[in-house]
Steps between C-alpha positions, in 0.01 A plus 500: 500500500308615200204291345660487152834478357668798342564538123846456346546777248800530256582819327757516207609744235817630355704786652338837464143392455376598860463155652652607821270800548197280415619219734546765776140622453367147513675452831357837627144483356432131572697465815707230329846383618802535281703178477836520661772319297797303618828627361882436513553871436685659784296708726556879504441758763165586318372150528285348768521126544162330440354820366698565187653141459585202699872517473687165482829362381536289179510168681170574682339622173614179320366276775158684479495416133591145564229469764235650273454787730471766225205575260759631242847624490750648278878591495529863399865611436686343808202466741209273552139631553202270567141497649484292830192272496465519879467882513230493219313219638492642855363831374242322275381263778437812709277637221733758387541555123869487397656681201805392321660741262726268291635429149325276239712204570418503864135555425492206273660285784240619741194435272618141457509457880206717588247492216264706713729798512368816335752604224520851370750645257541876449559617149609824358269681249757460230866413465578856416330615821701248701822627356396851576428408865831306541681812382294746712602320814855633433665233705711335253705568170356418163687176472327372816167637383525308177586176692206556720273573203607177326445296814155670523412396148618143573307484842174634341524236224569229744196603724255515204611161378503331845134448576593583874342838530116550564498873422714741305468871598613770266634803700396785282417707805626376837187587700291302262746213504493502883109510496504202249731292725300567808171401325653182352611383856174583648292321225712199529459482875128540461479220264683259711 
């Protein structure tokens, strides 16, 4: 058992801003644990139970909601996704930092329950650059890109208006944004 509790770190940002790469680097450089979500999405051959997700049926997920076992949850398309409190609390109690990469609505819910959580939002340098990055991924057609772009604009505004986030990182250059995120976490831990 470690002498001190771990830090709960929430990272949010719109599609195409680099948040997953930044989150992965926080895990790697700080030895943090990436939170494993619960989902009703069917397991695939590429998934590992307890590593990618905790796979449950809809009845079990709704029971977890009713019992207050989730820090946050959402229904996305036809599947539920949520953050199990027990997993997070177990890792924090063991002194491990836990990182959640979630949307603004989930982050706001977590901030209400866990005001000591370190909240970071990753921003694009500009709307034009975000649109360019979404197109450069070449994963989707222009209609889907425009929907993602509109959602990104809404999510950025919601994050800025929410007072939930402690830090906003503008990802001009990915390496600099990673360094900034790592330093924010280290400074936060040192001051607590």
